[in-house]
C-alpha positions as CSV (number, residue, x, y, z in Angstrom):
1,M,27.5,-22.9,40.3
2,T,27.0,-26.4,38.9
3,K,26.2,-27.2,35.5
4,R,23.1,-29.6,34.8
5,K,24.0,-32.7,33.0
6,H,20.8,-33.1,31.2
7,K,18.5,-30.7,29.5
8,V,15.0,-30.1,31.1
9,S,12.4,-30.7,28.5
10,P,9.1,-28.8,28.5
11,H,7.4,-32.1,27.5
12,P,6.5,-34.9,29.8
13,P,8.8,-38.0,29.4
14,K,7.4,-40.6,27.1
15,I,6.2,-43.9,28.8
16,K,8.5,-46.8,27.9
17,D,6.9,-49.8,26.5
18,V,6.6,-52.3,29.3
19,G,5.1,-55.2,27.2
20,G,1.7,-56.4,26.8
21,R,-1.0,-55.5,24.4
22,P,-0.6,-52.0,22.9
23,T,-3.3,-49.3,23.8
24,K,-5.7,-48.4,21.3
25,L,-5.8,-44.7,22.6
26,T,-2.9,-43.7,20.3
27,E,-2.0,-40.2,19.3
28,D,-3.8,-40.4,16.1
29,V,-6.9,-41.6,17.9
30,L,-6.6,-38.8,20.4
31,L,-6.3,-36.3,17.6
32,K,-9.7,-37.7,16.1
33,L,-11.4,-37.6,19.4
34,K,-10.3,-33.9,19.8
35,A,-11.5,-33.1,16.3
36,A,-15.0,-34.9,16.9
37,F,-15.5,-33.1,20.3
38,S,-14.4,-29.7,18.8
39,N,-17.5,-30.2,16.3
40,Y,-19.7,-30.8,19.5
41,A,-19.9,-34.5,18.9
42,N,-21.3,-36.7,21.9
43,I,-19.0,-39.5,23.1
44,E,-20.6,-42.2,20.9
45,E,-20.2,-40.0,17.9
46,A,-16.5,-39.2,18.8
47,C,-15.7,-42.7,19.2
48,F,-17.1,-43.8,16.0
49,H,-15.2,-40.9,14.2
50,A,-12.0,-42.1,16.0
51,G,-12.6,-45.8,15.1
52,I,-12.8,-47.1,18.9
53,S,-15.6,-48.5,20.9
54,V,-17.2,-46.5,23.7
55,S,-16.1,-49.0,26.3
56,T,-12.4,-48.5,25.1
57,F,-12.9,-44.9,25.5
58,F,-14.3,-45.3,29.1
59,Y,-11.6,-47.8,29.9
60,N,-8.9,-45.4,29.1
61,A,-10.6,-42.1,30.0
62,P,-13.1,-43.1,33.0
63,K,-15.6,-40.4,34.3
64,G,-13.8,-37.9,36.4
65,S,-10.4,-38.6,35.1
66,E,-8.1,-35.7,33.7
67,L,-8.1,-37.2,30.3
68,Y,-11.9,-37.4,30.2
69,D,-12.4,-33.8,31.4
70,Y,-9.7,-32.5,28.9
71,L,-11.2,-34.4,25.9
72,L,-14.8,-33.0,26.7
73,S,-13.5,-29.7,27.2
74,F,-13.3,-29.5,23.6
75,R,-17.1,-29.5,23.4
76,M,-17.1,-26.0,24.9
77,G,-15.6,-24.5,21.9
78,P,-18.8,-24.6,19.5
79,K,-21.0,-23.4,22.5
80,I,-18.6,-20.3,23.2
81,L,-18.4,-19.3,19.5
82,A,-22.3,-19.4,19.2
83,K,-22.5,-17.2,22.2
84,K,-19.9,-14.8,20.8
85,T,-21.9,-14.8,17.4
86,V,-25.0,-13.9,19.3
87,M,-23.5,-11.2,21.3
88,A,-22.0,-9.7,18.3
89,K,-25.3,-9.6,16.6
90,L,-27.0,-7.8,19.4
91,T,-26.5,-4.4,17.7
92,D,-29.4,-5.6,15.4
93,T,-32.6,-4.7,17.2
94,D,-34.5,-7.7,16.2
95,M,-31.8,-10.0,17.4
96,A,-31.6,-8.2,20.7
97,W,-35.4,-8.6,21.2
98,K,-35.1,-12.3,20.4
99,F,-32.3,-12.6,22.9
100,L,-34.2,-10.8,25.8
101,K,-37.3,-13.0,25.0
102,N,-35.4,-16.1,25.2
103,T,-33.2,-15.2,28.3
104,A,-35.7,-13.4,30.5
105,P,-39.3,-14.6,29.2
106,G,-40.9,-13.3,32.3
107,E,-40.1,-9.7,31.4
108,F,-39.9,-9.8,27.7
109,A,-41.9,-12.6,26.2
110,E,-45.1,-11.7,24.4
111,K,-47.9,-13.0,26.6
112,L,-51.0,-15.0,25.1
113,I,-54.2,-15.0,26.9
114,H,-56.2,-18.1,26.2
115,E,-59.8,-17.9,26.7
116,D,-62.4,-20.8,26.4
117,T,-65.0,-19.4,24.1
118,G,-66.4,-22.4,22.6
119,P,-70.1,-23.8,23.2
120,K,-68.7,-26.2,26.0
121,K,-67.4,-23.5,28.2
122,G,-67.2,-24.3,31.9
123,R,-66.6,-28.1,31.6
124,T,-64.6,-29.8,34.4
125,L,-61.7,-32.0,33.8
126,S,-63.7,-35.1,34.6
127,E,-66.4,-34.2,32.2
128,R,-63.8,-33.6,29.5
129,A,-62.2,-37.1,30.1
130,E,-65.6,-38.7,30.1
131,E,-66.3,-37.0,26.8
132,L,-63.0,-38.3,25.4
133,A,-63.5,-41.8,26.7
134,Q,-67.0,-42.1,25.2
135,P,-66.1,-43.6,21.7
136,Y,-63.9,-46.0,23.4
137,K,-66.8,-47.2,25.8
138,N,-69.1,-47.3,22.7
139,A,-66.8,-49.4,20.9
140,Q,-66.2,-51.8,23.9
141,A,-70.0,-52.0,24.4
142,Q,-70.5,-53.0,20.7
143,T,-67.9,-55.6,20.9
144,S,-69.3,-57.2,24.0
145,N,-72.9,-57.2,22.4
146,Q,-71.5,-59.1,19.5
147,K,-69.9,-61.7,21.6
148,N,-73.1,-62.0,23.7
149,S,-75.3,-62.4,20.5
150,G,-72.8,-65.1,19.2
151,K,-73.1,-67.2,22.4
152,K,-76.9,-67.0,22.4
153,A,-77.1,-68.5,18.8
154,R,-75.3,-71.6,19.6
């Protein structure tokens, strides 16, 4: 059995500085982004919190990249916590009914029946549209009458 010369590290090797402008996506910025996404911030809010621009974020973590998916996965935390809280409170009858009404409205929502009982029952949609347009037409006719009377006086 041969001995290894170097210890195998559980962490990935650090990238050596090859020159050029340093990246703005440092460990500190990544921690701030993680913290913001953990509080259900959107990308714009997280970038503001981390002190970088949105274009810098997308330059370093384009959509579909591993880093993009990793950072946005932190947004799931608050949703999961909220779902756990709701599920824990389902022992309360009122909370259980609210849950059922919102998740299965076809079965459990209270149904309201709207009846048109007013004096103008039975109007068609075009009649209602005509009724709503009447004040506008009156104002338009009045304006054109004033213009015409002004022309005749000259």
